[in-house]
C-alpha positions as CSV (number, residue, x, y, z in Angstrom):
1,M,-0.1,0.1,-0.1
2,S,1.2,3.5,-1.0
3,S,2.5,5.7,2.0
4,A,-0.1,8.3,0.8
5,A,-3.0,6.1,0.9
6,P,-4.4,7.1,4.3
7,L,-3.9,10.7,3.4
8,F,-6.3,10.3,0.3
9,A,-8.5,7.7,1.9
10,S,-11.5,10.0,2.6
11,L,-11.4,11.6,-1.0
12,I,-11.2,8.3,-2.6
13,R,-14.1,6.8,-0.8
14,K,-15.9,9.9,-1.9
15,L,-15.0,9.8,-5.5
16,R,-16.0,6.1,-5.6
17,L,-19.5,7.2,-4.6
18,L,-19.4,9.9,-7.3
19,A,-18.0,7.9,-10.1
20,P,-18.6,3.9,-9.7
21,T,-16.4,3.2,-12.7
22,L,-13.2,4.6,-10.7
23,N,-10.7,1.7,-10.8
24,E,-7.5,0.9,-9.1
25,E,-5.3,2.5,-11.8
26,D,-7.3,5.9,-11.3
27,E,-6.8,5.4,-7.5
28,D,-3.0,4.9,-7.9
29,A,-2.7,8.0,-10.2
30,L,-4.4,10.2,-7.4
31,L,-2.1,8.7,-4.7
32,A,1.1,9.7,-7.2
33,L,0.2,13.1,-7.1
34,P,2.8,15.6,-5.7
35,H,1.1,16.7,-2.4
36,R,2.2,17.9,1.0
37,L,0.6,17.6,4.6
38,E,0.1,20.8,6.6
39,H,-1.6,20.9,10.1
40,V,-3.2,24.4,10.6
41,R,-4.8,26.0,13.5
42,A,-8.4,27.0,13.8
43,R,-9.2,30.4,12.1
44,S,-6.4,30.0,9.7
45,Y,-7.0,31.0,6.3
46,L,-6.2,28.5,3.3
47,V,-7.1,30.5,0.6
48,R,-7.6,34.4,0.2
49,E,-9.8,36.1,-2.1
50,G,-7.9,37.7,-5.0
51,T,-4.8,35.2,-4.7
52,I,-3.8,32.8,-7.6
53,P,-3.4,29.3,-5.9
54,D,-1.0,26.7,-7.4
55,E,-2.3,23.9,-5.1
56,C,-5.6,22.6,-4.4
57,C,-6.6,21.9,-0.7
58,L,-8.0,18.7,0.2
59,L,-9.5,18.7,3.8
60,I,-8.5,15.5,5.5
61,E,-9.3,16.3,9.2
62,G,-11.2,19.0,10.7
63,Y,-13.8,21.5,9.6
64,A,-13.5,24.6,7.1
65,A,-16.0,27.3,5.8
66,R,-16.0,29.2,2.5
67,S,-17.1,32.9,2.9
68,K,-17.4,36.1,1.2
69,L,-16.8,39.6,2.6
70,A,-19.3,42.7,1.8
71,F,-18.1,46.1,1.3
72,D,-18.6,47.1,5.0
73,G,-16.7,44.1,6.2
74,G,-19.7,41.9,6.9
75,R,-18.9,38.3,6.5
76,Q,-21.2,35.9,4.7
77,I,-20.3,32.0,5.1
78,V,-21.6,30.2,2.1
79,S,-20.7,26.7,3.0
80,F,-19.3,24.4,5.8
81,H,-17.0,21.6,4.7
82,I,-16.1,18.1,6.2
83,A,-13.1,15.6,5.8
84,G,-13.0,14.6,2.0
85,D,-14.0,17.8,0.5
86,I,-11.6,19.6,-1.9
87,L,-12.1,23.1,-0.8
88,D,-11.0,24.9,-4.1
89,I,-11.5,22.3,-7.1
90,Q,-12.6,25.5,-9.2
91,H,-8.9,26.7,-9.3
92,L,-8.2,23.9,-11.8
93,F,-9.8,26.0,-14.3
94,L,-10.5,29.5,-12.7
95,E,-7.1,31.1,-12.0
96,R,-8.1,33.6,-9.2
97,A,-9.9,33.0,-6.0
98,D,-13.1,34.5,-5.4
99,H,-13.6,33.9,-2.2
100,D,-12.1,33.2,1.2
101,I,-11.6,29.6,2.8
102,Q,-10.8,29.3,6.5
103,A,-10.5,26.4,8.9
104,I,-13.0,26.8,11.6
105,T,-11.2,24.1,13.6
106,D,-7.8,22.7,14.1
107,A,-7.4,20.9,10.7
108,A,-5.2,18.8,8.5
109,I,-4.8,19.8,4.8
110,L,-3.4,18.0,2.0
111,W,-2.3,20.6,-0.6
112,I,-2.1,19.1,-4.1
113,S,-0.4,20.4,-7.1
114,K,-3.0,22.0,-9.1
115,A,-1.0,21.4,-12.6
116,E,-0.6,17.9,-12.0
117,L,-4.2,17.5,-10.9
118,R,-5.6,19.3,-13.8
119,K,-3.4,16.9,-16.2
120,L,-4.7,13.9,-14.5
121,V,-8.4,15.2,-14.7
122,L,-7.9,15.6,-18.4
123,R,-6.4,12.1,-19.1
124,R,-8.6,10.0,-16.7
125,P,-12.3,10.2,-17.3
126,A,-13.6,8.6,-14.3
127,I,-11.6,11.1,-12.1
128,S,-13.1,14.0,-14.3
129,V,-16.7,12.8,-13.8
130,A,-16.2,12.5,-10.1
131,L,-14.8,16.0,-9.7
132,W,-17.3,17.2,-12.0
133,R,-20.4,15.6,-10.2
134,D,-18.7,17.0,-7.0
135,S,-18.8,20.5,-8.4
136,L,-22.5,20.2,-9.4
137,I,-23.3,19.0,-5.9
138,D,-21.6,21.9,-4.6
139,A,-23.8,24.1,-6.9
140,S,-26.9,22.4,-5.6
141,I,-25.9,23.1,-2.0
142,F,-25.3,26.7,-2.8
143,R,-28.8,26.9,-4.3
144,E,-30.3,25.6,-1.0
145,W,-28.3,28.1,0.9
146,V,-29.5,31.1,-1.2
147,L,-33.2,29.7,-0.5
148,N,-32.4,29.3,3.3
149,V,-31.0,32.8,3.8
150,G,-33.5,34.4,1.6
151,R,-36.9,32.8,1.9
152,R,-36.9,30.8,5.6
153,D,-37.7,32.5,8.8
154,A,-34.7,32.6,11.5
155,R,-35.9,29.4,13.4
156,T,-36.3,27.3,10.0
157,R,-33.0,28.7,8.9
158,I,-31.0,27.7,11.6
159,A,-32.7,24.3,11.9
160,H,-32.2,23.6,8.1
161,M,-28.5,24.5,8.5
162,L,-28.1,22.1,11.4
163,C,-30.0,19.3,9.6
164,E,-27.8,19.7,6.4
165,F,-24.5,19.5,8.7
166,I,-25.8,16.7,10.5
167,A,-26.8,14.8,7.4
168,R,-23.3,15.3,5.6
169,C,-21.2,14.3,8.7
170,E,-23.7,11.0,9.4
171,A,-22.8,10.0,5.7
172,V,-19.2,9.9,6.3
173,G,-19.2,8.4,9.9
174,L,-18.7,11.8,11.7
175,G,-21.7,11.9,13.9
176,T,-25.2,11.0,14.1
177,P,-28.5,13.2,15.0
178,Q,-28.3,11.7,18.6
179,R,-24.6,12.4,19.0
180,M,-23.0,15.3,17.1
181,N,-20.4,17.9,18.1
182,L,-20.7,21.2,16.3
183,P,-17.4,22.7,15.4
184,F,-18.9,26.3,14.7
185,S,-19.8,29.1,17.1
186,Q,-22.7,31.1,17.4
187,E,-21.0,33.7,15.6
188,E,-20.2,31.5,12.6
189,I,-23.9,30.2,12.6
190,A,-24.9,33.8,12.3
191,D,-22.7,34.6,9.5
192,A,-24.0,31.3,7.7
193,T,-27.7,32.3,8.3
194,G,-27.5,36.1,7.9
195,L,-28.5,36.7,11.4
196,T,-26.9,38.1,14.5
197,P,-25.2,36.1,17.1
198,V,-27.9,37.2,19.6
199,H,-30.8,36.1,17.3
200,V,-29.0,32.9,16.9
201,N,-28.9,32.3,20.6
202,R,-32.6,33.0,20.8
203,M,-33.7,30.6,18.2
204,L,-31.4,27.9,19.5
205,R,-32.7,28.4,23.0
206,E,-36.1,28.2,21.4
207,L,-35.5,24.8,19.6
208,S,-34.2,23.5,22.8
209,E,-37.4,24.9,24.7
210,E,-39.4,23.0,22.2
211,G,-37.9,19.8,23.2
212,L,-36.3,19.5,19.5
213,I,-32.9,19.8,20.6
214,T,-30.5,19.4,23.7
215,R,-27.1,21.2,23.8
216,S,-24.2,21.2,26.1
217,G,-21.5,23.4,25.0
218,R,-20.9,22.1,21.4
219,A,-22.6,18.9,21.9
220,L,-25.9,18.5,20.3
221,E,-28.5,16.1,20.5
222,V,-31.7,15.9,18.2
223,Q,-34.4,14.3,20.3
224,N,-36.7,13.3,17.3
225,W,-34.9,13.6,14.0
226,D,-37.9,13.1,11.9
227,R,-39.8,16.0,13.7
228,F,-36.7,18.1,13.5
229,Q,-36.3,17.8,9.7
230,R,-40.1,18.6,9.3
231,V,-39.5,21.8,11.6
232,A,-36.7,22.6,9.1
233,G,-38.3,21.8,5.9
234,F,-35.3,19.7,5.3
235,N,-35.4,17.2,2.3
236,Q,-31.8,16.0,1.7
237,A,-32.5,15.2,-1.9
238,Y,-30.4,18.3,-2.9
239,L,-27.4,16.5,-1.5
240,H,-27.8,13.9,-4.1
241,A,-27.6,10.7,-2.0
242,A,-25.2,12.2,0.6
243,A,-22.5,12.1,-1.8
244,A,-21.6,15.8,-0.9
C-alpha cells in the first residue's frame, strides 16, 4: 500500500460514490500526485480572495468554511466543509480565488499540485466525472443556501443548516443526529444564516425549549430527527445521495 493512501482515503471513498467506474489505476494515479501535508490552527486562512493558488487543498481532518466579505466588512459564510472535501476544485480552471476559505477548527490539509491534478483530470475520465459531479453537488448546496437565507424564517433557517450539517457528517461517519459535536460558534452560525449572534442564541434556545434539541457546550442531540427535519423543511435530495 502506498504511504499516501491514508491521506487520500477520504477523497477516494468520496470519488468512488461519485463515479462508480473509478478503478484501481485511477486511485493509484491520485496517490502519485505531488502533495504535502499541513496541520493548521483554527481560524487559519487556507485561501484568500484575489490570490492565484498553485495548489488545491483537500480537507482530511477538521472543518472549514467558505465565505465572502461585503464592502462594509460583513462576512457571509456560504458553505461548511468536512473531511474528504476538496475546498477549491474550481481553481483547476479558474485562476484567481473569488472567496476566502478558512479552517474553523484545527485541521489537517493535504495540498495537491494544481497543475498535476489538472493533467490527471484531463487524461482519466472517471476522475474527471467524479470531480465534475462534486462541483455540481456543491452548486446544488449553494442554491439551497440561497433559498435558506432568502426565504426561510430565522428558526427554520437555523434548523435547516443544522440538519444539512448533521446529514453530511452522518454520511461519512462523523456523528449522528443523536450524537453530534458542532465545530462552529454562534457567530459562525450567524454568518452562515444572515442573522446576529444574539438572534441565533434566541432561536437555539427556542428549539431547545420546544424539546427538539439538547445542547451542552458544542455537543448537540436531536431528540426526534424526523420531527426536526419537518420543522426545518429539510429534504436532503439536494445533497444527491449524501455524496456531497
